[in-house]
C-alpha positions in Angstrom: 81.0 110.5 117.1 80.4 110.3 113.4 77.0 108.5 113.6 75.5 105.1 114.1 74.8 101.8 112.4 71.3 101.3 111.2 69.4 99.6 108.3 68.2 100.9 105.0 66.5 98.9 102.3 66.7 95.9 104.6 70.5 96.1 104.6 73.2 97.3 107.0 73.9 101.0 106.7 75.6 103.8 108.6 73.9 107.1 109.3 76.5 109.9 109.3 75.6 112.9 111.4 78.9 114.6 112.2 80.0 118.1 111.2 83.4 118.9 109.9 86.3 117.1 111.7 89.7 118.0 110.5 92.4 115.3 110.1 95.9 115.2 108.6 96.7 113.1 105.5 100.4 113.9 106.1 101.5 114.2 102.5 98.4 116.2 101.4 96.8 119.3 103.0 94.6 118.9 106.1 91.1 117.8 105.3 87.6 117.5 107.0 86.3 115.2 104.3 85.4 111.6 105.2 84.6 109.1 102.6 83.8 105.4 101.8 83.7 103.2 98.7 81.0 100.9 97.4 80.6 99.3 94.0 79.6 96.5 91.7 81.8 94.3 89.6 82.8 97.2 87.4 82.4 100.6 88.9 83.4 102.2 92.2 81.3 104.9 93.8 83.2 107.1 96.3 80.7 108.9 98.6 81.7 111.5 101.1 80.6 113.5 104.2 80.0 116.6 102.0 77.2 114.8 100.2 79.4 114.5 97.0 80.5 111.4 95.0 83.1 110.3 92.6 83.4 107.4 90.1 86.5 105.2 89.6 86.9 102.6 86.8 89.9 100.2 86.7 88.8 98.5 83.6 91.8 99.8 81.6 93.9 101.3 84.4 93.8 103.4 87.6 91.3 106.0 86.4 88.9 108.5 87.9 85.9 109.4 85.8 84.6 112.0 88.2 85.6 113.3 91.7 83.7 115.1 94.4 80.6 116.0 92.3 77.0 114.9 91.7 74.3 117.3 93.0 70.5 117.6 92.7 69.0 121.1 93.0 65.5 122.3 93.3 64.9 126.0 94.0 67.1 126.9 96.9 67.7 123.3 97.9 70.9 121.5 97.1 71.7 117.9 98.1 75.3 118.7 98.9 74.0 120.7 102.0 72.4 117.6 103.6 73.1 117.4 107.3 72.6 113.6 107.4 74.1 111.1 105.0 73.4 107.4 104.7 76.2 105.1 103.6 74.7 101.9 102.4 76.5 98.7 101.1 76.1 99.7 97.4 74.4 103.1 97.7 74.6 106.6 99.1 71.6 108.6 100.3 71.2 112.2 101.3 68.1 114.3 102.0 67.3 118.0 102.3 64.2 119.9 103.2 63.0 123.5 103.3 60.0 125.7 102.6 57.7 122.7 102.6 59.7 120.7 100.1 61.7 117.5 100.7 64.3 116.1 98.3 65.8 112.7 98.9 68.6 111.5 96.5 69.9 107.9 96.3 72.9 106.9 94.2 73.1 103.2 93.6 75.6 100.9 91.9 73.4 98.4 90.1 74.2 94.7 90.5 76.5 93.2 87.9 79.0 95.0 85.7 77.1 98.2 84.8 79.7 101.0 84.3 77.4 103.6 85.6 75.3 104.6 88.6 71.5 104.8 89.0 70.2 108.0 90.7 66.8 108.1 92.3 65.4 111.5 93.4 62.2 111.7 95.4 60.5 115.1 95.7 57.6 115.7 98.2 55.6 118.8 98.4 54.6 119.3 102.1 53.5 122.9 101.5 50.1 124.4 100.9 50.7 125.6 97.4 51.6 123.9 94.2 55.4 123.4 93.5 56.5 124.7 90.2 60.1 124.6 89.1 62.9 122.5 87.6 64.8 119.7 89.3 68.4 119.7 88.0 71.0 116.9 88.2 74.6 118.1 87.8 77.9 116.2 87.5 81.4 117.3 86.5 83.3 114.8 84.3 87.0 114.9 85.3 89.0 112.0 83.7 92.3 111.4 85.5 94.9 108.7 85.3 96.8 107.9 88.5 100.1 106.2 87.6 102.9 105.8 90.1 102.4 109.2 91.7 104.7 109.5 94.8 104.2 113.2 95.6 101.8 115.8 94.3 99.2 114.6 91.8 100.2 115.0 88.2 96.6 115.6 87.1 97.2 113.5 84.0 94.3 113.2 81.6 94.2 109.8 79.8 94.6 110.1 76.0 91.6 107.8 75.5 89.2 109.4 78.0 85.8 107.8 77.6 82.5 109.4 76.7 80.5 109.9 79.9 76.7 110.3 79.9 74.2 111.9 82.1 70.6 111.2 81.2 67.0 111.4 82.5 65.3 108.1 82.0 62.8 108.8 79.2 64.1 112.3 78.8 67.1 114.6 78.2 70.6 113.1 77.6 74.0 114.9 77.5 77.5 113.5 77.1 81.1 114.7 77.2 84.7 113.4 77.7 85.4 116.2 80.2 83.5 119.1 81.8 80.1 119.9 83.3 77.0 117.9 82.6 73.5 119.1 83.5 70.0 118.0 82.8 66.7 119.5 84.0 63.2 118.0 84.7 60.3 120.5 85.0 58.1 119.8 88.0 54.5 120.8 88.8 53.5 119.2 92.1 50.2 119.8 93.9 50.3 120.2 97.7 50.8 116.8 99.5 51.9 115.1 96.2 55.2 113.4 95.5 57.1 112.4 92.4 60.2 110.2 91.6 62.7 111.0 88.9 65.4 108.6 87.6 68.8 109.5 86.2 71.9 107.6 85.0 75.5 108.8 85.1 78.5 107.0 83.8 80.0 105.4 80.7 78.1 105.0 77.4 75.7 102.0 77.5 72.4 100.9 76.2 69.9 100.6 79.1 66.5 99.2 78.3 65.4 98.1 81.7 62.8 100.1 83.7 64.8 102.0 86.3 62.4 101.2 89.1 62.7 97.5 88.3 66.5 97.8 88.0 66.7 99.5 91.4 64.5 97.0 93.2 66.0 94.1 91.4 69.5 95.2 92.4 68.7 95.6 96.0 66.9 92.2 96.1 69.9 90.6 94.5 72.2 92.2 97.0 70.1 91.0 99.9 70.1 87.5 98.5 73.8 87.3 97.9 75.2 88.9 101.1 75.9 86.4 103.8 74.4 86.4 107.3 76.2 85.6 110.5 75.5 85.1 114.1 77.9 84.3 116.9 77.3 84.4 120.6 80.9 85.4 121.2 80.8 88.3 118.6 77.4 90.0 118.3 78.9 92.6 115.9 79.3 89.8 113.3 75.6 90.2 112.4 76.3 93.7 111.0 79.9 93.5 109.9 79.9 90.2 108.0 77.4 91.3 105.3 78.9 94.8 105.3 82.4 93.5 104.7 81.1 91.1 102.0 79.5 94.0 100.1 82.5 96.3 100.3 84.8 93.5 99.3 82.9 92.5 96.2 82.3 96.2 95.4 86.1 96.5 95.0 86.1 94.1 92.0 86.4 95.4 88.4 86.1 93.6 85.1 89.5 93.8 83.6 89.6 95.0 80.0 93.2 94.1 79.4 93.9 90.8 81.1 90.4 89.4 81.4 88.6 88.2 84.6 88.3 90.6 87.5 90.9 92.5 89.4 90.3 92.8 93.2 92.8 95.6 93.8 94.0 96.3 97.3 92.8 99.9 96.8 93.3 102.6 99.4 96.4 104.8 99.0 98.1 102.3 96.8 95.6 102.7 93.9 93.6 105.8 94.4 96.4 108.1 95.6 99.6 106.4 94.2 98.4 104.6 91.1 99.3 100.9 91.2 97.7 97.6 91.8 100.0 95.6 94.2 101.2 93.4 95.4 100.1 90.4 93.3 99.5 88.5 96.6 96.8 91.0 97.7 94.0 90.2 95.2 94.7 86.6 95.8 94.2 87.1 99.5 91.1 89.2 99.1 89.5 86.4 96.9 89.9 83.7 99.6 86.6 84.4 101.5 84.9 84.8 98.1 85.4 81.1 97.6 82.5 80.7 100.1 80.5 83.8 99.0 80.8 84.2 95.3 83.0 81.4 94.0 82.8 82.5 90.4 84.3 85.8 91.4 87.1 84.1 93.3 88.0 82.0 90.3 87.9 85.1 88.1 90.3 86.9 90.4 92.6 83.9 90.4 92.7 83.8 86.6 93.2 87.5 86.4 96.1 87.6 88.8 97.8 84.5 87.2 97.6 86.5 83.9 99.9 89.2 85.4 102.7 86.7 85.1 105.3 85.4 82.7 105.6 82.0 81.1 108.4 81.0 83.5 105.9 81.2 86.4 107.0 84.5 87.9 104.4 87.1 89.1 105.4 90.7 89.1 105.2 92.7 92.3 102.5 94.9 90.9 100.8 96.4 87.9 101.3 100.1 87.4 98.4 102.5 86.7 98.3 101.4 83.0 98.3 97.7 83.9 101.9 97.1 82.9 104.1 94.9 85.2 106.0 97.0 87.8 109.1 95.2 89.0 111.5 98.0 89.8 110.8 98.3 93.5 110.2 94.9 95.0 110.8 91.3 93.9 109.0 89.3 96.6 109.6 85.6 97.1 106.1 84.6 98.4 103.7 85.5 95.6 103.3 82.1 93.9 102.2 80.6 97.2 99.1 82.8 97.3 98.0 81.7 93.9 98.5 78.0 94.8 96.6 78.5 98.0 93.6 80.2 96.4 93.5 77.6 93.7 93.5 74.7 96.2 90.9 76.3 98.4 88.6 77.0 95.5 88.8 73.4 94.3 88.3 72.0 97.8 85.1 74.1 98.3 83.6 73.8 94.8 84.9 70.6 93.3 85.2 72.6 90.0 88.2 70.8 88.5 87.0 71.7 85.0 88.1 75.3 85.6 91.7 74.2 85.7 91.6 73.0 82.1 90.5 76.4 80.8 93.2 78.6 79.1 94.6 81.6 81.0 96.7 84.2 79.1 100.0 85.6 80.2 100.5 89.4 80.3 100.5 90.7 76.7 104.0 92.2 77.1 105.4 88.6 77.0 103.8 87.7 73.7 103.1 84.1 75.0 100.3 81.7 74.2 97.7 81.0 76.9 98.0 77.7 78.9 95.5 75.8 81.0 95.1 77.2 84.5 96.5 73.9 85.9 99.7 74.4 83.8 100.0 78.1 84.8 99.9 77.0 88.4 102.4 74.1 87.8 104.8 76.6 86.3 104.3 78.9 89.4 105.2 75.9 91.6 108.3 75.2 89.6 109.3 78.9 89.8 108.9 78.9 93.5 111.0 75.7 93.9 113.6 76.2 91.2 114.1 80.0 90.9 113.2 81.3 94.4 114.7 78.2 95.8 116.3 77.8 99.3 119.4 79.1 101.0 122.2 77.5 103.0 119.9 76.8 106.0 117.4 75.1 103.7 114.8 77.9 104.1 113.1 79.7 101.2 115.2 82.6 99.9 113.8 86.0 100.8 115.0 87.8 97.7 114.3 91.5 98.4 111.0 91.0 100.3 108.6 88.4 101.5 105.2 89.3 102.8 106.8 92.2 104.6 108.1 94.7 102.0 110.5 96.1 104.5 111.7 92.9 106.1 115.2 93.2 104.5 115.6 96.7 105.7 114.2 96.0 109.2 116.4 92.8 109.6 119.4 95.0 110.3 121.5 92.8 107.9 123.4 94.2 104.9 120.8 94.7 102.2 122.7 93.2 99.3 123.8 90.2 101.3 120.3 89.6 102.5 118.9 89.8 99.0 121.5 87.4 97.6 121.6 84.8 100.4 119.0 85.7 103.0 116.3 83.2 103.9 112.7 83.7 105.1 111.5 81.4 107.9 108.1 83.0 107.3 108.0 81.8 103.7 109.2 78.4 104.8 106.4 78.1 107.3 103.7 79.4 104.9 105.0 77.0 102.2 104.9 74.1 104.6 101.1 74.7 104.9 100.3 75.8 101.3 102.2 73.1 99.4 100.3 70.1 100.8 97.1 71.9 99.9 98.4 72.4 96.4 99.5 68.8 96.3 95.9 67.7 97.0 94.8 69.7 94.0 97.6 68.5 91.7 96.7 64.9 92.6 93.1 65.4 91.8 94.1 66.9 88.4 96.2 63.8 87.7 99.7 65.3 88.2 101.1 62.8 90.7 104.7 63.9 90.2 104.0 67.5 91.1 101.9 66.4 94.1 104.7 64.2 95.4 107.3 67.0 94.9 105.1 69.5 96.7 104.6 67.2 99.7 108.3 66.4 99.8 109.3 70.1 99.8 106.7 70.9 102.4 107.9 68.1 104.8 111.5 69.4 104.5 110.5 73.0 105.2 108.2 72.0 108.1 111.2 70.2 109.8 113.4 73.3 109.3 110.8 75.6 110.7 110.4 73.4 113.8 114.1 73.8 114.4 113.7 77.6 114.6 111.9 77.4 118.0 114.1 79.2 120.5 112.1 78.3 123.5 109.8 81.4 123.3 108.9 81.9 119.6 110.1 81.0 116.1 112.9 83.0 114.5 112.1 85.2 111.5 115.0 84.9 109.0 118.6 84.1 108.3 121.5 85.8 106.7 125.1 84.6 106.2 127.5 85.7 108.9 124.8 87.2 111.1 122.8 86.1 114.0 119.3 84.8 113.2 116.7 87.6 112.8 114.1 87.3 115.5 116.3 85.6 118.1 115.6 88.4 120.6 112.5 90.0 119.3 109.2 88.4 118.3 108.1 88.9 114.7 104.4 88.1 114.7 104.0 87.2 111.0 105.9 83.9 111.2 104.3 82.6 114.4 100.8 81.6 113.2 102.2 79.9 110.1 104.6 77.8 112.3 101.5 76.6 114.2 99.3 76.1 111.1 101.9 74.1 109.2 102.5 71.7 112.1 106.0 72.8 112.9 104.9 73.8 116.5 103.9 71.0 118.9 100.7 71.5 120.7 102.6 72.5 123.8 104.7 75.0 121.9 101.6 76.4 120.2 99.8 77.0 123.5 102.9 78.6 125.0 103.5 80.7 122.0 99.9 82.0 122.0 100.3 82.9 125.7 103.5 84.8 124.9 101.8 86.7 122.1 98.9 87.5 124.4 101.3 88.9 127.0 103.4 90.9 124.6 102.1 91.8 121.1 98.4 91.9 122.2 98.9 93.6 125.5 97.0 96.9 125.7 96.3 96.9 121.9 92.6 97.4 121.3 92.8 96.6 117.5 94.8 93.4 117.8 98.3 92.1 118.1 101.3 94.3 117.1 103.5 92.9 114.5 106.8 93.2 116.5 107.7 93.0 120.2 109.7 94.7 121.7 110.7 97.5 119.3 109.6 100.6 117.6 106.1 101.9 118.0 103.8 99.1 117.0 101.7 98.4 114.0 98.7 96.2 113.6 98.2 94.4 110.3 94.8 92.7 109.7 96.3 90.3 107.2 98.6 88.9 109.8 96.1 89.0 112.6 93.7 86.9 110.5 96.4 84.1 110.6 96.7 84.6 114.4 92.9 84.1 114.7 93.1 81.0 112.6 96.0 79.4 114.4 94.5 80.3 117.8 91.2 78.8 116.9 92.6 75.3 117.2 94.5 75.8 120.5 92.9 78.8 122.4 89.4 79.6 121.1 88.9 82.3 123.6 92.0 84.2 122.4 90.9 83.6 118.8 87.5 85.1 119.2 88.9 88.0 121.2 91.4 88.8 118.5 88.7 88.6 115.8 86.6 91.1 117.8 89.6 93.5 118.0 89.7 93.4 114.2 86.2 94.8 113.8 85.0 98.2 112.9 83.1 98.3 116.1 86.3 97.9 118.1 88.0 100.7 116.2 85.1 103.0 116.8 85.1 102.2 120.5 88.8 102.8 120.9 89.1 105.8 118.6 85.7 107.4 118.2 87.2 110.6 116.8 89.0 108.9 113.9 87.0 108.2 110.7 89.5 105.6 109.5 88.2 102.3 110.7 84.6 103.5 111.0 83.2 102.0 107.8 86.4 100.8 106.1 90.1 101.0 106.9 93.7 100.7 105.7 96.0 97.7 105.6 97.6 98.7 108.9 96.7 100.6 112.1 99.2 102.3 114.4 99.2 100.9 117.9 98.6 102.8 121.2 102.3 103.5 121.6 102.4 105.4 118.3 102.1 109.2 118.1 98.9 108.7 116.0 97.2 105.7 117.5 94.3 104.3 115.4 95.5 106.0 112.3 97.9 104.5 109.7 101.4 104.7 108.4 103.1 107.4 106.4 106.6 107.7 104.8 106.5 111.4 103.9 110.2 111.5 102.9 109.3 109.0 100.1 106.1 110.8 99.2 104.1 107.7 100.2 101.4 107.5 102.8 98.5 105.2 103.5 97.3 108.0 105.8 96.7 110.1 102.6 93.9 107.6 101.6 93.3 105.6 104.7 90.1 103.7 103.7 88.9 101.3 101.0 91.8 98.9 101.6 90.3 95.5 100.9 92.3 93.8 103.7 90.1 95.7 106.1 87.1 93.7 104.7 88.6 90.4 103.4 90.5 89.5 106.6 87.6 89.8 109.1 85.5 87.6 106.6 88.2 84.9 106.3 89.0 85.1 110.0 85.3 84.5 110.9 85.1 81.5 108.6 88.3 80.1 110.1 86.8 80.5 113.6 84.0 78.2 112.4 86.6 75.6 111.2 86.0 76.3 107.5 89.3 75.6 105.8 90.8 73.3 103.1 92.5 70.0 104.1 95.7 68.5 102.7 93.8 65.7 100.9 91.7 68.2 98.8 88.8 68.1 101.3 87.0 70.9 103.0 86.7 71.1 106.8 83.5 72.6 108.3 83.4 72.3 112.1 80.9 74.9 113.4 80.9 77.1 116.5 78.9 80.0 115.0 76.5 80.7 112.2 77.3 81.7 108.6 75.0 81.4 105.6 75.7 82.4 102.0 74.3 81.2 98.7 76.8 78.3 98.6 77.7 77.5 102.2 75.8 77.2 105.5 77.6 76.5 108.8 75.7 76.3 112.1 76.9 76.5 115.7 75.9 72.9 116.3 78.2 71.7 113.4 75.5 71.0 110.9 75.7 72.6 107.5 75.1 72.7 103.8 77.3 73.1 100.7 76.5 73.7 97.0 79.2 72.4 94.8 80.0 72.4 91.0 81.8 69.1 91.2 82.7 66.2 93.6 83.6 67.4 97.1 84.3 65.8 100.4 83.4 67.7 103.6 85.1 66.8 106.9 82.6 67.7 109.6 82.8 67.6 113.4 83.5 64.3 115.3 85.0 62.5 112.3 81.9 63.1 110.0 82.7 62.7 106.3 80.2 63.8 103.5 81.0 63.1 99.9 79.0 64.1 96.8 78.2 66.5 94.0 75.7 69.3 93.9 74.0 70.1 97.2 75.3 68.3 100.3 74.0 68.6 103.9 75.0 67.2 107.2 73.8 67.4 110.8 76.5 65.6 112.7 74.6 62.3 112.9 73.6 61.7 109.3 74.2 63.3 105.9 72.6 63.5 102.5 
């Protein structure tokens, strides 16, 4: 309905052809605007169906630089009237024509950390007479801080609003902290002739590179760094894997407060409500980057560890000014995600030297930096000693685990659940994560921590195994109450019970069949998170673990579940819903909802993903990681990396082929566990073909 996938500049792109289609954000007025986000490692470009754009910069907080602006004009032509728009992986293009004149305008986020966008305007004179006039480029600078806004926008202007520049390369330059910016270029173009003009808009910077070289170099660099994919079972992977990689990395921002890069969950959480949370989310988003851009994965790990305090705790979120926000939730799972990302990074790269480098704590604590290895060790101790376990031996739930509303939805008294409740989900996840972390700790020479992690994991694995009720694994425990999940299936715990080894092979196959018959039945976007119960929700971050777990026991189900996660699947099921066309939220509503294919809203609380239902990085990170898991790419408990095959994936650092052969570039010593018992050890570039290695 909205358009079709194509290519532009040798890259996947979407050609938007639709007219106005009204939709309901629930907590904001109805809208006909559809938008998508792209970016580099600093700036985010927000491009929309009206041909307008905005700039977001999270370097110092949740801040808009400009919103719904950016127009080129020539005579009676204006680029915001373009009927067709092209959404590229790091650029946005519109074109208008009239009276023998054609104007094409491309806005590009240059590769790297440039805090500005490059604008290329091509003018062609198709007429019979010379074109004389002025091409103008116009932007409105509108600085706005978004900080914990649950209701109408406060329209808060930051006190330290930056200077924003609009300039013609080699010509006029204007700047302001707020208000309209306009530059003009006189044109005199003979019939049949064409010209190209370059502009720059964004933060103050010294730019010496030729704009044409910068443009071509950025696109060449993008083509080189985006992965390729081919899978006979999922032909849409060829388009979606590089697209997801571009939009995922385009969500990164160099952090001017904590260092490294943040990889904010985005969507309504950041752009509408003004916070970066939960801490687990950037850690999840960075997992596929281990195999795409490992330096960025490490940078995100360091940045998120720097949110914390010296006792090893991680706050639920950072507010719109990058201060710890702990008033709403105190989850019990966050340390596990840091330990997981660290272990997977080390297994894939062999970069143990990174763990000796100092990482700061949040400035509010006034604490000295410690090596990354020590930061992680303290997080492990916090998880073991402070989160701890309850009377059934399971990990305490505190006031949330992965599911922010698990305590409320358990039906158990809230205060009792917070004080003494236990999460089988966290136990199952920890039973998988802690052996992976133990392998890293052992490689770093910390034998005591490695032994403790393995001991805790073995105990939790046995306790999770005891939660099998003959149909599925229970979800949680609270004193004096029946187990949560005895009579209803909570999806989030089930894949982890399989992955950690608590489920026998027979139980795993039976459980997957039950999930297929219940949670997945009639749901085109993937498994619902609960069955039976209220109208269902589909969460890509959980369905990725289902894909992963199923890959080892029921590959047909695994591939089918992955395909249901795709943008193509959403378009096929809900062609009239923009959400899910190029990007999506963290959750979709299932067919039994009153708004299937859209996303959640809590209007009584002034909170709604539906108000900003795209640019959630789970919609890009989870299909990427799920695809890698389908190919058997995952860490092993001994610190090795598994690469089995079954499809094609190629990035700058990792190649996996359908026949099980592959290649890995590492920074340090690694060991790859290939198909049929193959083991490859080495440093630098390793390759294997299943029969011999080098």
